[in-house]
BALUMRO-46458 format. One record per atom (N, C-alpha, C, O): z, y, x. Coordinates in steps of 0.001 Angstrom, whole numbers, plus 500000, padded with zeros to 6 digits. Atoms other than C-alpha are relative to their C-alpha. Example, Ala and Ser with C-alpha at 12.3 -4.5 7.8 and 13.67 -1.06 7.14 Angstrom:
500000498810500890507800495500512300500000501200500900500665501181501936499940498810499180507140498940513670500730501090499230500899502198499739
This chain:
499728498595499725646600650306071772499807500273501483500237499477502317500263499665498608645502652029074988501291500317500733502200500939500185498855499692499165648003652213077811499834501406500555498754501749501036500145498643499467648759655814078844499806499978501501500397499139502181500250499984498564647509656699082314501207500511500781502069501208500246498997499493499070649754657357085279499342501049500888498212500873501343500587498936499189649236660571087221501101500807500668502253500790500236499127499042499334650836663041089614499305501358499993498155501485500415500562498652500067650291666753089057500883500964500790502055500685501042499235498901499413651364669947090818499556501286499315498389501670499385500479498858500793651419673056088657501038501111499823501189501538498678499857500532498652653321674147090802501104498946500108501235498298501147499028501091499989656202671821089848499279498681500253498193498455499718500541501343499796655527668301091104500355499170498762501531498967498463499799500672501286655069666326087870499567498545500108498430498247500475500290501434499988655258662545087667499850499542498557500805499578497782500336500299501387653576661361084487499717498518499835498963497936500614500334501383500314653561657885082998501177499209499479502333499534499751498969500860500568655467655197081160500776499288501101500192498755502045499144500693499056658413653791083072500349500773501255501057500254502118499799499277498741658487656508085708501398500579500137501729501154501173498608499612499851662111657330084951500664499181501099501672499608501662499467500817498908662758654528087453499911500722501340500596500350502293500160499242498764661667657038090104501005501143500124500917501952501048499028498897499961664594659352089343500764500069501320500893501163501870499316499905498704666554658411092496499096500533501116499527501336501943500926499522498980663474658969094646499715501486499829499597502215500814500233498580500253662846662330092967501161500832500539500951501877501156498833499280499485666396663414093785499961500066501527500156501129502116500000500030498541666108662320097395498877500855500588499020501417501674501106499160499533662757664111097723500396501469500077499850502228500877499525498613500013664586667361096945501293500165500801501902501235500792498783499918499196667509666547099239501277499901499200502340500312499665498824500138500863669867665764096368500616498618500221499945497597500074499282501260499808672475663105097134501140499831498985501568498713498697498885500039500952675200664003094643499623500811498757500174501890498539500496499209501137673399665104091448501001500080498852501765499146498608499297499865501279675084666431088336498952499862498907498064500707498794500930500182501110673195665066085332500538500790498804501646500546498328499616499130501120673317667667082547499184499625498781497955499582498834500680500315501248672509666703078978500860500470498834501956500991499044499205499576501157673684667418075438500945498884499572500788497735499983498941500940500356676664665706073831499480498805499215500020497706499338500544501109500764674559663597071478499256499013500876499428497801500741500806500873499149672185662249074101500863499278501036500484498215501528499134500602498979675059661493076485500398498578499643500685497774500530499598501330500457675879658420074374498837499017499959499029497839499657501189500850500117672326657061074519499896499085501224500260499486502329500142500931498865671591654005076688499139500534501137499329500133502285500852499497498913668930655943078621500809500785501030500456500806502209499164499254499060671650658115080157500785499025500880500858499192502097499279501022499223673728655125081196499064499332501006499444499094502152500966500632499103670594653522082662499658500918501169499564500468502311500329499046498930669738656681084611501135500098501008500894500105502215498854499923499094673245656931086046500119498735500838500452498791502022499950501262499256673138653255087001498935499943501087499205499513502209501079499958499003669760653685088743500404500862501198500167500504502352499601499090498929671176656593090709501073499367500883501010499442502110498931500633499240674300654706091708499497498876500877499936498723502017500553501118499225672319651675092825499178500477501188498983499740502154500819499445498916670198653941095021500836500848500956500302501668501704499076499306499084673266655276096860500090501494499736500457502264500624499677498650500422673343658536094947501400499958499373501879498892498985498659499945500600676723659695093626499953500970498829500355502125498968500222499076501113675959661128090170501276500341499235502227499561499186498998499600500977678222663048087841499298500293498695498074500422498662500566499736501320677709663710084144500714501179499361501943501232499328499458498894500795678183666942082203499208500054498706497986500199498727500708500060501281677377666818078495500565500947498943500251500811497761499439499055500976679324669657076872499005501136499753499234502289500118501098499064500246676120671354075747499648499967498522499367498902497974500360499890501411675423672573072220498483499969499823497728500103500786501439500022500274672038672341070522499353501345500306498176501403500662500406498688499508671747676073071183500996500360501104502043500935500806499003499881498939673445676231074621500527501419500159499798502397499991499308498721499928675943679014075179500401500340501433500352499504502336499493499578498711677245681024078069501221499196500423501399498916501608498830500809499678680482679035077848499599498615500475500215498068501390500509501290499527678531675783078173499584500098501465499882499211502265500457499808498626676976677148081351501190500149500943501228499533502008498819499782499163680311678333082733500756498697500245501178498415501366499311501286499851681923674948082061499200499056500908499772498309501701500839500845499165678961673205083674500073500386501471500092499518502343499868499544498611679206675339086808501335499542500576501409499134501735498695500487499541682908674462087026499923498508500357500463498079501376500146501439499741682009670749086791499168499766501257499471498868502043500862500122498819679276671189089422500807500223501281500712499453502236499236499675498797681635672801091900501135499007500220501408498614501354498880500938499872684549670466091173499537498651500546500274497989501277500533501275499536682337667436091830499279500082501314498749499080501795500688499801498715680896668914095033498561499491499927498090498794500826501375500439500195677394668324093683499036500856500819499366501969501226500985499280499187674262669368095545498649500122499304497642500402499954501225499853500775671654669433092772500255499596498569501292499018498247499858500240501439671088669101089041498824499177499486497673499415499853501014500673500804669209666633086868500145500542498588501118500229497903500010499455501362668392668526083651499274498988499116498078498753499286500484501201500694667905665723081138500146500214498498501252500462498018499892499916501453667064665931077436498938500876499375497857501074499930500864499045500665665477668290074961500236501394500566500748501540501676499889498642499501665454672056075268501404500390500393501588501128501361498617499607499700669240672361075234500446499449501350500999500183502169499613500588498726669837669937078093499233500585501169499801500818502236500822499436498936666947671327080128500428501427500330500605501774501498499642498604499756667898674978079666501397500126500587501618500913501507498639499938499459671607674387080261500011499510501443500634500129502306500015500538498647670913672243083323499398500968500998499944501162502084500644499046499098668551674770084867500900501202500267500969501697501393499150498822499829670993677618084260501245499673500819501709500501501604498870500429499170673910675656085729499582499942501466500317500394502344500503500041498625671803674997088835499827501409500560500160501675501715500216498609499590670897678682088984501327500692500304501455501384501313498732499282499882674474679901088530500963499361500993502000499944501311499048500717499146676058677355090869500375500770501261501451500562501823499705499245498788675836679775093789499932501501499811499735502241500775500027498560500276675905683178092080501415500541499838502356499776499627498672499400500112678798685640091904500050501127498970500977501937498964500015499024501097677818687781088904499929499235498689499567498058498691500112500669501305677971686983085164498552499614499698497619500282500143501340500498500297675006685025083810499150501060499305497934501100499493500772499000500761674013687941081557499407501071500896498532501821500464500580499041499057673304690056084643498623499573500500497958500313501225501290500511499557670211687903085184499038499817498825498103499019498892500894500058501155668601688414081776498601500463500400498434501254501328501391499692499688664818688680081774499652501410499537498957501609498541500279498589500272664694692465081791499717500702501331500403500484502329500359499236498810663036694768084294499993499075501224499306498054501218499973500835498798663808693354087761501384499392500210501822499215501347498623500496499875667262691930086993500073498704500793501109498401501386499975501262499258666269688597088548500233500218501490500702499317502186499828499740498563666347690268091965501471500141500379501801500200501564498567499937499701670133690526091656500536498665500524501588498621501160499516501338499652670430686779092259499858499719501489499017500298502177500098500495498630671036685098095593499156498722499964499623497696499469500867501183500066668096682681096004500608498777500661500407497653500201499406501141499303670040680532098441501103499333499178501551498233499503498957500559500853672617679979095704499472499187498830500248498785497963500600500757501105670177678159093387499820498552500439499122498276501415500068501421499636670556674370093470498658499409499587498047499882498629501255500653500385667486672091093384500146499271498669501235498835498297499993500539501364666510670700089976498933498934499835497781499128500223500929500984500543664905667525088691500100500095498490501204500058497948500005499857501453663880667882085035499395498766499347498344498278499761500454501182500722663508664967082623500013500296498503501067500202497875500023499717501438662352665902079098500025498722499165499386497728499510499979501114500949663138663550076219499395500400498665499392499613497718500758499544501162661264665629073646498738500684500505498704501197501624501245499311499653657727667006073670499973501312499233499330501426498190499900498750500730658505670552072705500147501209500896499202501978501072499695498761499308660135673168074859499154500238501238498781501378501513500732499811498757658242672535078101500831500629501096500296501032502129499128499337499030661264673918079951499991499318501358500417499899502356500057500724498731660707671270082611499035500631500999499091500319502189500912499307499085657953673471084062500154501515499874499250502264500243499795498577500229659457676859083187500990500619500962501815499930501563499158499243499074661194679549085211501120500752499281501741501652499847499000499280500787663561680643082457500731499025499098500327497873498943499215500793500946666167679362080013500541500921498925500811502094499181499458499222501116667406680532076619501446499585499783501736498422499498498564500238500116671192680843076423500576500985498979500227502166498982499403499155501034673248682177073498501253500690500524502160500051501057498816499205499708675713684981074151500866499984498738500538500639497748499172500160501195678503684061071730500710501292499599501101501454498443499323498738500310680055687516071953499107500916499176499548501495498183500922499088500697676990689474070844499123499290498978498373499935498245500837500803500902675368686616068868498512500240500277497708500408499360501391499837499589672154687029070832499571498813500859500348498293501660500602500931499056669876684497072454499359500818501106498545501705500851500505499229498873669106685778075909499217499096500949499575497939501168500851500747499081666408684675078328500463500298501423500407501440501881499577499877498613667750684056081830498824499556500868498260498480500668501243500229499248664973684226084413500218500128501499500926501017501971500175499851498554664396683602088084498872499060500419498816497931499932501091500883499585661275682210089807500474498660500539499782497654500383499528501244499409663396679596091571500823499149499023501431498157499425499474500900501029664763678227088300498980498918499667499294497971498945501052500981500225661496676293088253500410498669500628500659498621501832499629501292499411662355672592088696499061499595501120497871499909501094500821500476498900661141671009091899499158498809499602498011498684500032500704501186500478660159667747090198500310499810498519501451499977498089499822500369501405659627666838086540499450498597499795498404498242500338500450501352500339659341663292085207499671499973498515500550500144497672500467500062501386657267662985082023499728498543499646498632498027499867500073501415500340657928659469080784499999499866498479501026500110497845500059500041501467656731658908077191500960498989499379501303499113498203499062500977500547659062655936076781501333500650499626502040500150498751498743499320500288661995658367076772499963500742498672501013501091498131500122499252501263660649660102073651499846499097498784499833499582497653500306500917501102660073656971071553501095499979498943500801499843497755498900500086500957663527656996069952500199501245499163501053501252498276499843498766500766663123660527068600499422499822498604498263499435498450500429500190501380662926660443064805498907500952499576498619501926500273501131499186500455660077661929062765500328501476499820499517502329500180499682498596500255661882665131061787500095500803501289499544501901501382499887499291498728662794666095065355498695499953500789498373500894501515501313500064499347659429664897066659499097501107499476498404501768500250500814498932500597657718667273064223500478501374500432499672502239500772499447498685499666660071670164064976499742500364501453499385501503501755500271499710498586659720669861068741498502500127500251498074500916501094501450499923499835655976669287068426499431501339499576498544501877500239500499498693500441655413672478066455500495501092500936499855502136501064499529499056498974657500674286069064499019500024501168498659501091501664501001500056498932655085673056071739498735500753499600498177501512500393501185499302500501652189674291069601500213501511500041499318502260500431499731498561500102653865677684069134499933500701501351499516501856501431500061499369498683654143678326072863498556500304500389498258501393500879501408499760499718650403677914073316499414501035499036498626501893499434500509499101501040649698679755070059500344501455500324499467502318500328499612498609499732651697682865070921499467500466501352499103501633501502500553499600498706650560682838074547498535500405499870498100501382500480501424499698500154646915682794073470499783501372499355498847502088499713500148498717500693647411685808071188500745501144500684500579502300500294499201498965499348649762687693073525499117501027500697497980500746501075500723498940499297648701690955075082499774499624501457500509498820502031500193500153498569647266691015078545498813499125500353498272498401499517501146500742499463644546689487080692500526498842500839501098499056501908499544501181499266645337685937081788499180498792499539499682497946498799500865501085500467642393683563081297500496498612500389500172497634499714499446501312499643644220680758083115500962499532498908500908498385498464499062500341501070647000680858080529499260499731498697499632498830497946500759500201501240644456681164077713499375498607499957499382497951498915500603501332499963642689677991078842501022498903499752500763497967498995498921500963500242645947676043078984500415500013498537500623498962497932499536499872501375646944677373075586499039499340499014499474498641498099500977500582500915643720676346073863500029498475500052500013497817499012499946501452499891643848672809075231501332499458499494501376498388498886498708500433500500647557672565074470500033499904498489500561498939497937500034500035501466646992673431070816499119498866499491499448498214498501500885501089500400644111670975070583500705498655500124500556497794499257499276501257499811646305668191071966501034499785498893501184498671498391499016500134501080649029668898069403499299499670498684499748498798497940500749500280501224646484668980066577499601498535499913499695497929498846500481501382499994645163665564067600501127498978500008501043497954499329499055501074499672648293663739068703501337500065499276502008499039499161498728499973500730651314664995066756499937499161498721500878498413498459500075500895501171650115663347063495499994498522500400500555497691499687500012501400499539649476660138065474501410499513500329501789498397499977498631500381499650653017660113066825500842499821498744501661498905498667499224500105501234654436660702063350499602498764499195500426498198498477500451501212500695652332657839061970500480498742500705500711497719500061499576501162499212653390655485064788500831500497501165500291500903502194499113499472498970656429656479066819499907499280501322500356499807502340500130500757498766655628653796069390498683500203500718498403499510501696501295499721499378652202655210070268500233500764501306500327501992501303499659499377498726652868655869073957498924500957500501499230501971501129501067499107499558649462657391074618500116501357499309499999502401499950499855498744500729649955659980071877501250500750500438501240501976500545498767499338499550653513660652073018499805500633501381500339501709501653500265499415498691652301661213076564499132501249499884499340502219500613500824498806500213649654663637075338500840501153499460500585502314499780499116498948500497652377665523073485500862500573501126501102501780501167499261499486498844654441665760076671499113500930500828499568501966501314500933499139499263651357667171078392499816501326499270499788502383499901500184498776500778650864669672075565501208500922500128501061502142500212498791499194499871654473670814075837500040500702501355500374501884501442500020499396498667654153671387079572498939501089500093499163502124500722501065498997499970650881673252079075500415501276499281500129502379499746499541498827500735652435675545076481500981500826500806500912502055500819499010499278499205655325676408078757499360500703501187499767501808501543500713499338498904652976677147081655499197501190499474499088502216500146500831498932500565650782679265079364500809501233499650500320502355499785499317498813500521653515681490078040500615500874501095501394501781500801499708498979499003654070683113081402499224501276499669499588502363500117500757498834500460651467685416079826500822500834499032500704502059499011499195499305500995653929686288077058500092499182498726499375498197498547499860500628501322655058685266073579499813501082498953498921501918499099500190498999501030655485687363070458501065499929498934502162499421499164499017499800501052657198688010067156500561498704499436501682498692498927499468501279500487657532684338066184501268499647500776502290499298500185498843500348499189659882683730069086501102501048499910502283500704499956498982498966500181661642687067068689500841499710498760502070499756498812499293500310501241662528686169065101500795498705500111501943498640499673499322501293499898663399682559065895501235500086500885502256499466500586498830499830499138665722683579068728501122500689499229502281500284499321498978499270500749667523686039066450500617499129498910501836499110498742499501500862501087667805683595063543500863498877500570501917498561500018499225501069499378669000680807065828501344500479500511502345499770500405498746499456499479671622683044067420500991500284498880502187500035499033499109499638501107673022684204064078500396498811499136501522498745498643499759501069500984672725680996062043499927498594500589500033497610499858499996501287499300672475678203064649498998499014499391499305497832499231501042500860500549669246676839063156499273499275501127499322499692502284500797500705498996667044674313064930498798500857500375498057501326499511501031499066499530664633676296067065498610499589499527497858500426499027501350500428500356661538674178066387499702500149498523498625500617498153500220499858501446661964674077062608499866501475499620499039501832498781500073498563500276662570677839062569498644500550500422498005501294499678501306499582499490659480678438064688498889499580499045498018500378498698501052500531500857657359676215062452499870500746498691498765500978498200500023499233501250658347678103059329499357501365500213498573501820499381500413498609499786657615681503060853498537500169500389497960501229500145501334499841499420654208680815062421498971500656499074498362501650499472501072499395500799651885681565059476500296501426499547499373502219499363499658498633500432653786684689058409499647501003501098499090502066500826500323499094498892653441686247061849498494500032500247497956501069500635501454499991499871649799685175062007499371500966499000498455501713499344500509499053501005649149687073058778500230501437500476499348502285500340499676498652499530650872690128060275499066500430501133498630501581501172500778499646498813648852689998063514498489499896499816497733500406500644501406500397500113645487688851062156499015501153500162497943500970500739500965498898499988643876692265061839499664500494501400498624501123501593500240499466498655644159693022065567499460498933500961499172499241502117500484501063499092642997689656066978498864499185499369498876497958499477501046500785500675639844688685065025499179499132500949498827498003500606500796500775499056637916687561068116500768498769500497500193497694500670499163501125499558640810685377069278500096498937498904500086497738499183499941500944501122641057683818065836498725499167499947498777497962499699501268500725500007637380682893066007499967498927501081499524497805500833499987500961498893637825681200069392500928498825499685500567497668499905499055501073500300640889679252068264499484499113498869499606497890498935500546500794501104639253678181064995498895499074500479498775497943500009501053500852499435636287676886066977500612498858500822500148497720500750499343501028499181638591675024069392500604498907499125500553497727499474499389500969500914640375673354066470498971499367499066499314498533498229501111500551500782636973672570064903500208500197498501500006499280497705499819499688501414637771674297061619498653500331499368497729500760500060501274499757500692635039674678059011499673501478499935498502501857499900500206498549499982635551678458058949500566500597501256501351499954501952499608499386498734636120680902061777500774501306499805500974502050500765499321498746500285638007683747060072501493499764499798501957498626499721498543500082500123641699684539059663500453499121498836501338498287499029499543500852501107642034682957056179499834498510500282500635497699499817500224501410499667640605679688057557501093499479500923501597498370500740498959500426499071643105679553060410501363499959499307502153499043499536498724499971500725646013680525058153500110498783499086501154498134499020499998501154500918645042677857055622500214498696500788500970497825500357499796501218499198644794675207058357501440499902500483502043498830500422498648500015499450648141676199059869501025499611498936501926498813499196499085500355501092649941676020056521499855498522499644500849497838499398500228501403500321648336672654055818500520499061501079501094498016500773499511500826498901649145671258059250501520499935499984502114498874500173498538499944500076652734672385058933500514499109498877501503498396499049499601500850501120652977670683055542499787498524500342500609497679499989500313501377499619651351667523056949501093499380500857501390498193500722498993500553499095654055667148059598501420500182499477502383499808500147498688499949500641656921667949057248500875501183500359502099501101500258499237498781499716657948671458058312500079500835498724499056501036498068499867499214501237659350673572055425499184501295500030498720501741501079500782498777500134657596676669054144500859501256500021500348502347500274499168498794500148660590678994053753501266499933500846501778498853501141498710499920499320663635680176055660501134499590499074502178499133499539498967500438500949665611679484052491500271498505500156501386498044499910499822501442499805665036675789053252500953499679501147501439498553501255499042500196498913667214676250056338501425500324499566502372500118500324498673499687500514670114677391054175500568501308500521501783501504500506499520498714499500670307680875055651499850501056498905499033500888498000499937499061501126670993683953053497498779500906499876498129501244500864501106499080500259668378686156051889500293501402500517499373502165500809499644498634499609670320689264052911500166500155501516500788501111501979499859499913498545670074688571056649498920500795500697498918500895501923501187499382499401666885690554057180500326501105500993499760501138502086499751498847499140668356693709058675500654499597501322500268500087502383499321500442498779670673691975061152499033499243500903499024499449502116500979500750499213667919689597062255498973500954500609498610500814501777501044499087499533665388692419062553500441500793501227499661500993502158499513499226498847667558694431064931500015499140501270499594499592502335499974500887498840668081691454067241498585499630500449498293499593501645501370500396499667664427690417067058499254501118500720498527500864501680500690498866499370663167693882067955500409500144501465499593500527502304499506499862498633665334693856071096499657498807500888499876498855502099500279501209499236664178690388072164498837500248500974497875500929500617501090499798499032662001690293075328498651499488499527497619499991499970501275500541500477659356688251073488499197501019499202497978500894499086500670499019500853658558691260071287498896500736500739497878501085500141500983499236499239656656692998074068498637499340500091497640500020500331501281500685499930653948690336074041499240499967498697498073499575498680500676500103501292653137690602070352498738500860499993498786502006500441501255499252499899649492691693069951499943501246499128499186502171499423499948498824500870650271694153067146501337500691500179502376500034500249498741499255499920652848696902067479500887499608498814500414499475497685499107500475501036655910695855065535501324500747500085501891500907501166498766499222500081658947697829064402501097499172499347500850498080498837498866500686500620662386696849063154499714499715498529500017498633498027500299500180501427661219697358059576498989498880499778499056498175498771500978501088500118658302694984060162500684498638500135500376497702499398499254501253499855660664692271061393500780499681498730500823498533498288499256500221501237662792692737058317499068499516498887499417498615498124500966500419501007659711692439056113499540498568500208499376497823499242500391501378499708658648689234057870501101499018499613500826497943499080498876500863500387662106687762057364500018499803498485500143498679498000499953500092501464662046688563053651498825499172499469498994498363498557501166500763500448658532687175053240500189498519500278499892497683499424499807501400499638659407683960055071501151499373499222501131498174498945498889500539500794662654683583053149499537499682498588499942498676498005500502500198501367660847683920049828498807499055499959498472498532498896501173500855499973657830681891050966498747500674499485497879500018498910501109499227500547655365684648050104499161500595501124499484501659501654500897499492498953652559685065052631499294501284499579498971502128500414500722498815500496650902687671050442500813501274500119500257502369500026499153498793499923653866690035050840500101500543501418500729501579501639499957499506498616653395690381054613499112501222500114497938501187499745500752498738499903652317693939055332499219500057501308498526501040501571
């Protein structure tokens, strides 16, 4: 098996790529002036040997790390508040956001909020709300992904659940962008097939929705096309052999590319997934994977040229919407993602509540086809029943 290459990228986060590069975590912290980092991760990963090893590496390098792991799979405002309290109590001077999307998003938001004096919801990604923040109050961040999905390690935003309103909200600031990210494929090897598939289809979805999003951004389009191609090639390889480090590294690259691409925008897939996750606490990647073909059917009539380009990039035998839809459904089945929302155990009568939240989600503005509350409700019902033909 080929050994994955080692590389350093700047995009603009400084990215250290390669097997074993987690050993550079102390150096990454010191490069950003961090001497007393707070390592933020989720409660499940906190028990994993990789966390103990990381803390030991930091201690041996004369860093004084702390650990905060009270983070849910869909991180909440309370998780962030508790993390900020831990940050201040430990007199920390930076954050290591470590884990999948939950650990990365919570860690970035804790770093962001560590020096702010307004509620976190005052910095939601709406209009120019990010300008309310005090830039000098944002702590430096090192990001270490352990899944190839969210790409949050190169993103300027985080998704946090407001438990009061049952909404997932996007918290944004340009300086939430981590200073250094370490993409070490060895950290993803222990992820089981189900989560590997769910996070992998999430990575695909970021590139997919960015490519179809409204607006002129050929840089993002190029990243998105290559990101989708990498997932098409390498996600099945990882599922066939979880120890394939080269394929796992390519998936980490695809995840980062998707996150960089979606600065262009997202769309109705993410609007629906955010709403469903907020109301029913479903896994984001599995929810995304289920929804993708239904939203593609809805949008297909307004993006025929884009469909042709993507079908050519994926080397499909046909270049029209039915060909891409058929491939997407087949690929999803190949990697073990369910076809219906009913498979997530959520109720059939949730359409109206989900639709209202989805319509208000910031991702809705990027959808290539105009979409109303009633359309979101129809998509929910179609995806719950598993009927692509019922999408209007």
